[in-house]
C-alpha positions as CSV (number, residue, x, y, z in Angstrom):
1,X,23.8,-3.6,-66.8
2,X,27.8,-4.8,-66.9
3,X,30.2,-1.9,-66.4
4,X,33.4,-2.0,-68.6
5,X,35.3,-0.7,-65.6
6,X,34.7,-4.2,-64.1
7,X,36.1,-5.8,-67.1
8,X,39.9,-5.8,-66.6
9,X,40.1,-7.1,-63.2
10,X,38.1,-10.1,-64.5
11,X,40.4,-10.8,-67.4
12,X,43.2,-12.4,-65.4
13,X,41.0,-14.8,-63.4
14,X,39.2,-15.6,-66.3
15,X,42.2,-16.4,-68.2
16,X,43.7,-18.3,-65.5
17,X,40.6,-20.6,-65.2
18,X,40.6,-21.4,-68.8
19,X,44.4,-22.0,-69.1
20,X,44.4,-24.2,-66.0
21,X,41.8,-26.3,-67.5
22,X,43.8,-26.3,-70.8
23,X,47.2,-27.5,-69.3
24,X,45.4,-30.2,-67.5
25,X,43.7,-31.6,-70.5
26,X,46.5,-31.2,-72.9
27,X,49.0,-32.7,-70.5
28,X,46.5,-35.2,-69.7
29,X,46.5,-34.5,-66.0
30,X,43.1,-36.6,-65.5
31,X,43.1,-36.7,-61.9
32,X,43.7,-33.1,-61.5
33,X,41.1,-32.1,-64.3
34,X,38.7,-34.6,-62.2
35,X,39.4,-32.5,-59.1
36,X,39.0,-29.3,-60.9
37,X,35.7,-30.5,-62.4
38,X,34.5,-31.6,-58.8
39,X,35.0,-28.3,-57.5
40,X,32.9,-26.3,-60.1
41,X,30.0,-29.2,-60.0
42,X,29.7,-28.6,-56.4
43,X,30.1,-24.9,-56.7
44,X,27.4,-24.5,-59.4
45,X,25.0,-27.1,-57.7
46,X,25.3,-25.5,-54.3
47,X,25.0,-22.0,-54.9
48,X,23.1,-22.4,-58.4
49,X,19.8,-23.7,-56.4
50,X,19.7,-20.3,-54.7
51,X,20.9,-17.8,-57.3
52,X,20.1,-17.3,-61.5
53,X,22.8,-17.8,-63.6
54,X,23.9,-14.2,-63.7
55,X,24.1,-13.5,-60.2
56,X,25.9,-16.8,-59.6
57,X,28.5,-16.0,-62.3
58,X,29.1,-12.4,-60.9
59,X,29.5,-14.1,-57.2
60,X,31.9,-16.7,-58.8
61,X,34.4,-14.0,-60.5
62,X,34.0,-11.4,-57.8
63,X,35.2,-14.1,-55.5
64,X,37.9,-15.1,-57.7
65,X,39.1,-11.5,-58.4
66,X,39.2,-10.9,-54.6
67,X,41.1,-14.0,-53.8
68,X,43.3,-13.6,-56.6
69,X,44.0,-9.8,-55.6
70,X,44.8,-10.9,-52.0
71,X,46.9,-13.8,-53.0
72,X,49.0,-11.4,-55.1
73,X,49.3,-9.1,-52.0
74,X,50.6,-11.9,-49.5
75,X,52.9,-13.7,-51.6
76,X,54.5,-10.4,-53.2
77,X,55.0,-8.5,-50.1
78,X,57.1,-11.5,-48.8
79,X,59.3,-12.2,-52.0
80,X,59.8,-9.0,-54.1
81,X,61.8,-6.6,-51.7
82,X,65.1,-8.8,-51.8
83,X,67.9,-9.2,-53.9
84,X,69.2,-12.0,-55.5
85,X,72.7,-12.5,-56.9
86,X,72.8,-15.4,-58.9
87,X,76.7,-15.5,-59.6
88,X,77.4,-15.6,-55.6
89,X,76.9,-19.5,-55.8
90,X,75.2,-19.5,-52.6
91,X,73.6,-22.9,-51.4
92,X,69.8,-23.4,-51.5
93,X,68.9,-22.5,-48.1
94,X,70.9,-19.0,-48.0
95,X,69.6,-18.3,-51.7
96,X,65.8,-18.6,-50.3
97,X,66.6,-16.4,-47.1
98,X,68.0,-13.8,-49.4
99,X,64.8,-14.1,-51.7
100,X,62.1,-13.8,-49.0
101,X,61.6,-11.7,-45.9
102,X,59.0,-11.5,-42.9
103,X,56.3,-8.8,-42.8
104,X,55.8,-6.9,-39.4
105,X,53.7,-8.9,-36.9
106,X,50.4,-7.1,-36.3
107,X,47.1,-8.6,-35.4
108,X,45.9,-7.4,-38.8
109,X,48.9,-8.9,-40.7
110,X,48.5,-12.0,-39.1
111,X,44.9,-12.1,-39.9
112,X,45.2,-10.8,-43.6
113,X,48.0,-13.1,-44.3
114,X,47.0,-16.3,-42.6
115,X,50.4,-16.0,-40.7
116,X,52.3,-16.1,-44.0
117,X,53.7,-12.8,-42.8
118,X,56.4,-15.1,-41.2
119,X,57.8,-16.2,-44.7
120,X,61.2,-17.4,-43.9
121,X,59.6,-19.7,-41.6
122,X,57.3,-20.6,-43.9
């Protein structure tokens, strides 16, 4: 039985997937659309032979939900904390340095972020 409490975290990944296809189609990005379709074909062909459709879709959306949450944690912790003052007319490099920061190095942070905790160097 599907729980309604699982619905809100699934809304953004689902919308994002549909919107990505919509943009690729309306802007006629045929190569990008082909690459996206090859991912879905490979995913459903590979896992579809092992899982029934309900389990396969649950697996897909849980993976998307976890990866999108991970991406938000990693990207936002490096970009949100710094102030930007647009009227200072700084050069591009200085503006980028003010808009990013490094996150404290630790074994966990290095692993969790894939070393993107060094955002300034990245």
